[in-house]
N, C-alpha and C positions, 0 to 999 in steps of 0.2 A: 391570645396573650399579647400585650403591648409592653413596651418599655419607653417611658417618657422622661426626658431629662433636659436640662439647660446647660449649655456649654458654648464657649466662644461667642456669646451674644446671640445664640440661636436656640429656638425651641424645637427639639427633635423628638419625633415619635417613631419608634421602630416597631413594626408588626412582626412578631417573632416567626410565625410559620409561613408567611408569604415572603418575608424578607424585604417588604416595602419600607422605604424611609420617607417620612413626611416632615418637612420643615414648615412650621406654621406660626401664625401670630399668637399673641398672648391669649386672646379670647378663644380661638380655636383650640389652643393647648388646654385651657381650663375645661372646655366642653368635652374634649376627648377623654381627659383623665377622670371625668365624672360620669361619662356616658354609660358605663356598665353597672354603676352602683347607685345611680339616682334616677328618679323619674324626670320626664321631660320638663314639666312645669317647675320642678324644684331647681333644675339646672338654669332655666330661664330666669327665675327670680334671683338666683345667686349671681348670675352674670350682670343683670341689671343693677344690682346693689353694688357690685364690685367696681363697675365701670360707669358711673352715673353721668360722666361728662363726655363719653366717647360717642361720636356720631355713628360708628359702626357697631354700637352695642344696643341697638333697638330690638324690640321683640321680633320684628320682621327679619332683621339680619341674623339674629340668633337662630330663628327657625330655618333660615336658608342654610346656615352652617350645619345644623342638625340633619337636614336633608342630604347635604353633601357627605356627611359622615355615614349616613345610612346607605348612600350610593356606593361609597368605598367598601363598606362591609359586604354589600351584595355582590360586589365585583371581586371579593376575596382579597382585598388589599388592606383591610383594617379589621382587627378582631377575627382574623382567619382561624379556622379550626385546625387542630393538629391531625393531619392525614398521614403522617409518617410513622407513627408508633407501630401500627399493625405490620409494616413491612420491615421493621428494624431487625428482627430475628433472621430473616431470610436474605438480607442484603449481602452479608459476608459469605454466606454459603454458596452464592453464585460464583464467587471467585476462589472457592476452597481449593487448595493445592497449587495455586498460581502465585509464584514469587516474582516480584518486580524489582526488588532492590536488595543489595547486600552492603553492610558496613564491614569492610575488611580491616581487621586489626593487624596491620602489617608489622607493627612494632609495639610489643608490650614492654617498652622501655622509653625513657625520656631524658633529654639533656637539661631539663629544668626540674625544679623541685618545688612546684607551686603548692603552697600550704592548703589551699582550698580544693585541691584536685579530687574530684569524686572517684577517680580511677586509681587512687593510691600511687600518685606519681608515675602513672602509666603501667603499673604492674597488675592492676585490678586484683589486689590482695593475693596475688600468686607469685609465680617466678617471672623474672625478666626473660623475654624471648623475642625472636625475630621470625617472621613468617618466611618459609622457604618458597622458592619459585614453584616447586611441585605442589605444595598446598594451595598457593595462589591460583595456579592453573586449574586445579580440581575445583576450587571454589567457583571460578567462572563457569566451568563445565556444569557444575551443580545448578547454578543460576539459569543457564541456558536450558538444561533438561527439565527444570521445574517452572519455566516461565510461560508454558502453554502458548496461546496465540499472541501474547504480548510481543510487540516488536521492539519497543524502546525499554531498555534496561538501565538501571542506575547502580553505580558502584562508588562508594565513598572510601577513600584511603584515609585511615584513621589510626590513632595510637592511644597512649604514648605520643611519640613524635614520629610520624610516618617517614619523614625524610632521613631518618636513621637507617632506613631500608630502601633508599632511593633507587639503587641499581636494580633491585628486584621489581620495584614499581614500573620502571621503564620496560623491563622485559615482559612484565605482565600485560601492560598496555599493548605492546607489540603483538602478544599472543591473542589478546582480545580483538584487535583489528583484523587478524587473520580469521578468527572464529566467526566474527559477525558477518563476514562475506559468505562463509560457508552455510550459515544458519539463518540468513536473512534477519539478523538482529541488529540493533543499533545501541552501542554502549555510550552512556553519558557518565563521565568521571568527575568526581569532586575530590579535592585535596584540602585537608585541614592541617595547618602548620603553625608552630610558634615562631617561625621565621629565622631562628638562629643559623640554620644550614642553607638558607637561600643564597644562591650564587647565580651567575649568568646561565649555567647549564639548567638549573632548576627553573629559572624564569623562562627560558626558551621552551623547555619541555611543557611547563604548566600552561603557557599561553598558546601552545599548539594543541595539546591533548585534553586539558581540563576544561569542562564546561563551566565549572565554578571553582573558585579558590576561596577558602575561609581562612582569614588571617587573625590570629589572636592578639588583641591589644586592648588593655583595660582603660585607655584614655590618658589622663594626667600621669606624668612621669612618677610623681610621688605615690600615686595610687597603684599604678602598674607594678612598680618596684617593691611595693609592700608585700605582695604575695608571689609574683611571678619572678622567682629568683633561681639562680643556678645552685649547684651543690656546694659552692664556696660561699653562698649567701649573698652574691652580687646580683643586683637588678639587671634586667635584660632590655629595658626600654631603649637606651642609647644605641644598642647593637642592632636592634631589629627594625626600628622606625625607618632608617634610610633604605634598608632592603625592601621593606613594604612599599615605600614610595617608588622605588625603582621598578618593582614588579608591576604595580598598578599603572604606572605611566606607560610601561611597555605593553600592557594588556589591552590598551585601547578601549573598545566598547564591549569587551567580553565581561561576563559576570564575575564579580568578586564581592565579598563583604568583610568588613572589619567586625570581628565578634568580640565584644567585651563582656566582662562579668562584673556585676556590681554586688557589693557585700555590705555588711554592717559598717565597714570603713568608708563607704561612699554611697549612701542612699541618695545623695545629691548628684546623681550620675549625669545630669544634664551638663555639668561642667566637663565631664569626660567626653561626652559627645561633641561639645564645642571644641575641645582639644583636637579630636579627630578631624573635624571640619577645618580647623586652622592648619592642620598638617596636609590638607588637600584631599582627604578621603570623603567620599559622598555616598557610599553604600555601607550602611551602618547597622549594627545590632548591639544591644546591651541586654544581657540575660541575667535574671536573678540567680544568685549562687545556689547550687545544689549541695547542701551540707547537712550534717546531723544537727538536731536541736541542741543548743548549748555550745556548739562550736563557736570559736571567737569570730568567725567570718559570717555566721548565720544571721539572716535578717530577723529583726525582732518586731514585736507589736508596736514599739515606739517608733520604728523606722517606717511603718506602713503609711501614715499620713504624709510623710516626706516624699516617699516614692510615688504615691498617687498624685501629689502636686507636681512632681517632676514630669510625669507623663503629660499632664495638662500643659505645662510650660513648653514641653517638647513639641506638642501639636501646634502651639502658638508660634514657636520659632519656625517650624516647617512651613506654616502658612505664610509667615512674613517673608521667608526666603523664596518661597514659590512666587509671591507677588513681585519680588525684586528680580526674578529671573535667575536665581541661584538655588534651585531646588536640590534636595538630597533625599535619599531613601532611608527609611527606618523599617527594618524587617517586619516588626510586629504591627506596623501600620499599613501594610500592603493589603488592601481590601478593594474588591470590585463591587460597587453598589448596583451595577446593572446586570451582573451575572454571578460570578464567584464559583466556588466549588460545587460539584454535583451533590445530589442528596445522599448518595452513597458515602461520599467523603464526610459530609456534615454529620451523618449519623454514626459512621463506623470509626472515624478517626484515622490515626497514622498507619494502621495496619501492622503494628509491631507484633511479631510472633506468628503472623500469618502471611502477609505480603512482603514483609520486611524483616530481615534477620541480621544479626551480627556474627561474624566468623572470627574465632581466635587464631593465634599463630599455629595452633595444633589442629585446626579444622573443626573445632567444636562450634555448635550452633546455639545461639541465645536469642531471645525475643528482640533485644536491641542492645546498644552499647552500654546502657545504664544497668543492665542485669548481668553483664559479663562478670564471671568470678563467683556468682551465687549458684552453687551446684544444683539446687532444686529447680532452677530455671533453665538448666541445660536441656535443650530440645532433642539433641542428637548430634550428628556430624555430617560432613559433606560427602562422605563415602557411603554411609548407610541411610542417610536422610533423616527425617524427623521420626524418632522412635518414642519420644515422650508425648504421646498423643493426648493424654489427659491434661498436661500443662498447656499444650498448644490449643486445646479446646477451650481452656479458660480464657485465652486471649482472643480466639476466634469469636467467642460469644460475647465479648466485651464491647458495649456500645453505649451511647449516651442514655439510652432508655433502661439500661441495667443498673444505673446508679440512682437510687431513690432521691438522693440529695439534689439531683439535677431536675427533678420533675417540674418545679415551678420557676426554673431559672430562665430568664429571657435570653441569655447568651449561649444556651446549650447547643444550638445549631451552628455556632461559630467555633466553639472549642471542642465539640464532639465528645465531651466528657472529660477532656483534659488528658494529661500524660499518665500512662499506666505506671511508669516507673516512679514518678513523683507520688502518685497515689499509694503505691505499695510501700515506699520508704516512709511515708507519713502516717499511714493507717494500717499497714500490714496486709492490704488487699489491693489487687490490681483494679478492682471494681470500686475502690474507695474514692474519696475526694480530698485533694490537697487544698484545704480551705484558704490558706494564705495565697496560694497561687491563683485561686479563683478570683480573689479580690483584685489582684494585679491584672488578670486577664480581662475582667469586666471593664476596668478603667481603660485599658488599652483599646478595647473595642469601642467604647464611648468616644475616645479621642480620635480613633481612626475614622469612624463614621462621620464625626463632626468635620474633620479635615477634608474628607472627600466630598461631603455635601457642600461645604463652602466653595470648593473648587468648581463643582458643577454649577452652583448658583452664579458664580462669576462668569462662567462660559456662556450661560443663558443670557446674561446681561450684556454681553459683547455684541 
């Protein structure tokens, strides 16, 4: 299977199952896209007719191009067969029972009242609560006990607003550092915050202990303050931006990223990215809103062409700034054309419900943060472990090949079948497909591949 497209002045051919990327001229592009559906002589006649004045469109040149294509096919770099489907079922079973990451909901409460919040303003459709140190410690012990031979473990401090339980987070990290020495484990912590409670103590602690910090900013002041408001109805942009700038400046070369959400109010999200750049931030992400259909913030079909165009313009901006020596990172365009994720990751996806789980303030286990509060997805708790084996099995058996809609999709080994939570909330099944999200993902991949291919071409020309 191949995917051929034109973007950024380039003719790009992706070979789905080998992962090979080919940047070709117009003639080679036309030949490749006809190669599997037309006979050799038919292809030659069509190319000669289409390019009558091209010196490189002679019969001999066309035959040479066809020979090169056949060579690439023989080498497994073009029209490669799918050799992964037979192993898809067994891949996850090899890591069964091994948990590598937890999302700790240290605060089911928030000091903002964001209208588009999928977590019901941090309450997850339940009661407000704060995780105790006892529960937090047990969660880390549970992770260690169920991590098998894995040495590197990941813990996300999440909410609500996790800094509303900051003292507990500090104690919990201290406990983790003690346990990792005893157990030969290494904890990698991430903090996600809306920024209101950031102060010098938070900055010092985050920059010392957090491998990554995720900062919520929706870009333009008028866009951010439309949804990200406090309980008095006041916007938060003016209060958080200086704090974010101070934290990022103090952070130096350590990882962070600005995480924005775009909605029906700002499908032209490139303007929000530009605002973040103007504020001095260079590690960026803009995520499509997760909301119920019909919600005022939900993206519509009318928004789709605008969003797709924004992704293309974003790639153009990134390439322009790269050439100017002012690069920035966009989370969804981070792609490695020379390697990338292993086949296990490409087939199996994020590992929600099997390798990755969310923990509530009471110690309940859910497949991920987007399922928290939905009782039928409760897997168990951190004291007794996973007891809802039937539901966990549903997630463990979930991969890109269990979704019939993905069968003929060129992007399936990049998205791994997509987000199980988005699939469930849009179709009622974790094995479903969130079609709107598919369109966004495919465009992001086209743009990411074009961007990296252009950079590689420039390097080769130097």
